[in-house]
Each structure stands twice: as C-alpha cells, then as structure tokens.
C-alpha positions in Angstrom: 184.3 -122.8 -98.9 185.1 -124.1 -102.4 186.8 -120.9 -103.6 190.1 -122.7 -104.3 188.9 -125.3 -106.7 189.8 -126.6 -110.1 189.4 -124.0 -112.8 187.0 -124.9 -115.5 186.9 -122.2 -118.1 183.7 -121.8 -120.2 185.5 -119.6 -122.7 189.3 -120.0 -122.5 190.1 -117.3 -125.0 188.0 -114.7 -123.2 189.4 -115.8 -119.9 192.9 -115.4 -121.2 192.3 -112.0 -122.7 190.6 -110.6 -119.6 193.2 -112.2 -117.3 196.0 -110.6 -119.4 194.2 -107.3 -119.3 193.9 -107.5 -115.5 197.6 -108.2 -115.2 198.5 -105.3 -117.5 196.3 -102.9 -115.5 198.0 -104.0 -112.3 201.5 -103.9 -113.8 200.8 -100.4 -115.2 199.5 -99.2 -111.9 202.5 -100.6 -110.1 204.9 -99.2 -112.7 203.4 -95.8 -112.2 203.7 -96.1 -108.5 207.3 -97.3 -108.5 208.4 -94.7 -111.1 207.0 -91.7 -109.3 207.8 -92.4 -105.7 211.2 -91.3 -104.5 210.9 -92.8 -101.1 210.1 -96.4 -101.9 210.2 -97.5 -98.2 206.5 -96.7 -97.9 205.6 -99.4 -100.6 204.5 -102.8 -99.2 207.3 -104.7 -100.9 210.0 -102.2 -100.2 211.7 -104.8 -98.0 213.1 -106.4 -101.1 214.8 -103.2 -102.4 218.3 -103.8 -103.6 218.4 -107.4 -102.2 219.0 -109.0 -105.6 219.0 -112.8 -106.1 218.9 -113.6 -102.4 215.4 -112.2 -102.2 213.8 -114.6 -104.7 212.4 -117.1 -102.2 211.2 -114.4 -99.9 209.5 -112.6 -102.9 207.7 -115.8 -103.9 206.4 -116.3 -100.4 205.4 -112.7 -100.0 203.8 -112.5 -103.5 202.0 -115.8 -103.6 200.9 -116.4 -100.0 201.2 -113.2 -97.9 199.5 -110.8 -100.4 198.2 -112.8 -103.4 196.4 -115.5 -101.5 195.3 -113.4 -98.6 193.9 -110.5 -100.7 192.2 -112.9 -103.1 190.6 -114.9 -100.3 189.3 -111.6 -98.9 188.2 -109.7 -102.1 187.3 -112.3 -104.7 186.5 -115.0 -102.1 184.7 -113.6 -99.0 183.6 -110.2 -100.2 182.6 -111.0 -103.8 180.8 -114.2 -102.8 178.8 -112.5 -100.0 178.1 -109.3 -101.9 176.9 -111.3 -104.9 174.6 -113.4 -102.7 173.2 -110.2 -101.2 172.9 -107.9 -104.2 173.7 -110.0 -107.3 176.9 -110.5 -109.1 176.9 -107.1 -110.9 176.7 -105.0 -107.7 178.8 -107.4 -105.7 181.7 -107.4 -108.2 181.6 -103.6 -108.5 181.7 -103.1 -104.7 184.6 -105.6 -104.1 186.5 -104.0 -107.0 186.1 -100.5 -105.6 187.2 -101.7 -102.1 190.2 -103.4 -103.8 191.1 -100.2 -105.6 190.7 -98.1 -102.5 193.0 -100.5 -100.5 195.7 -100.1 -103.1 195.4 -96.3 -103.3 194.0 -94.7 -100.2 197.2 -94.8 -98.2 199.1 -93.0 -101.0 197.2 -89.7 -100.7 199.8 -88.4 -98.3 202.7 -89.3 -100.6 201.4 -88.6 -104.2 199.2 -86.1 -106.0 195.5 -86.8 -105.9 195.4 -87.4 -109.6 198.0 -90.2 -109.4 196.3 -91.8 -106.5 193.0 -91.7 -108.2 194.6 -93.3 -111.3 196.1 -96.1 -109.2 192.7 -96.6 -107.5 190.9 -96.8 -110.9 193.5 -99.2 -112.5 193.4 -101.4 -109.4 189.6 -101.4 -109.2 189.3 -102.2 -112.9 191.7 -105.1 -112.5 189.7 -106.2 -109.4 186.5 -106.1 -111.4 188.1 -108.1 -114.3 189.5 -110.7 -111.9 186.1 -111.1 -110.2 184.5 -111.5 -113.6 187.0 -114.1 -114.8 186.7 -116.1 -111.5 182.9 -116.1 -111.3 181.7 -116.0 -114.9 184.5 -117.8 -116.7 186.4 -119.8 -114.1 183.6 -121.7 -112.4 183.8 -119.6 -109.2 187.4 -120.5 -108.4 189.7 -117.8 -107.1 192.7 -119.5 -108.7 192.8 -117.2 -111.8 192.9 -114.0 -109.8 195.4 -115.5 -107.3 197.7 -116.3 -110.2 197.3 -112.8 -111.7 197.7 -111.1 -108.4 200.8 -113.2 -107.5 202.4 -112.5 -110.9 202.0 -108.7 -110.4 203.4 -108.8 -106.9 206.4 -111.0 -108.1 207.1 -108.5 -110.9 207.0 -105.4 -108.8 209.1 -107.0 -106.1 211.7 -108.2 -108.6 211.9 -104.6 -110.0 212.7 -103.4 -106.5 215.0 -106.2 -105.6 217.2 -105.7 -108.7 217.0 -101.8 -108.6 215.3 -101.7 -112.0 213.0 -98.9 -110.9 
C-alpha cells in the first residue's frame, strides 16, 4: 500500500490548477450547504458550531485525520486503485467520484430540496473525479494531493461554523 508516498508531479501547473478547481468545487458545495440549512446540527462538523478559537485543535484533528485521511484512503486509495485495476482508470475514477458525491449528498435528501442535493452531489463528484485525476495522472499515484485538498475544505467549513460566519 504505497498510497501515501512522496508526490512527484509530472505537470506542476496542471496539478495546481486542477487541485485549486477541486478545492473551489468542494468549498462552493459546502458554502451552499451551510448557507441554506437552518438546522446545522445535521452537518457532520456541527460539533464546532459557535466554539470559536477553542475548537482549532479539534477542527484540525477532525479535518485532517477523521474525515480527510479516512475518506481519501477509502475513495482515492482503496476504491480508485481497485476499480482502476478492474475496469481501467477512466471507469474507476468515475465510479469512485460518483460514490464520493453520493456520500456527501444522499443523506441530505430529507433536509433539502432535491435540486440542491443533486447540485451538492454533482459538485462533490466532480471534485472527487478531479482529485482522483490529480493523484493518479499527475501525482504519481499518491493520495497526498487529495488529502490536502479535502482537509483544507473541511478546515474551512469547520472554521465557518466555529466562528458563526455562516
């Protein structure tokens, strides 16, 4: 299992642009979610709501290890690697991305309109596809690029909740 290995980018500019696009998609999806949900207790990082500065260490652990690392090991590590071995990278990346998008949206169907949930699923799936592409095609198969992107998104949304910005 060499998923967490040194990143060697074959095209640093392309990797940076696609990574930034992934982060923007995730942030936009999270921003939509945080701005339209009145009851934020159903959001995964709701535990940080209104905690302010005292939540920083907890947010970092949550964002980097609990969600960022675990989801990246599952989606861009285990699933993408296995699906790519079975059906090729193109199909494997699409399938893991769709599963990633569904994970981030399916539970919201009872709380939000179908159109908003579908938008969140699409944005999350697109970001998942981009992160898979950056990892495998530009980052030498390492999950570190997507782990960083995913962690930054989770840190950002958690801080917005912790400091009552949304």
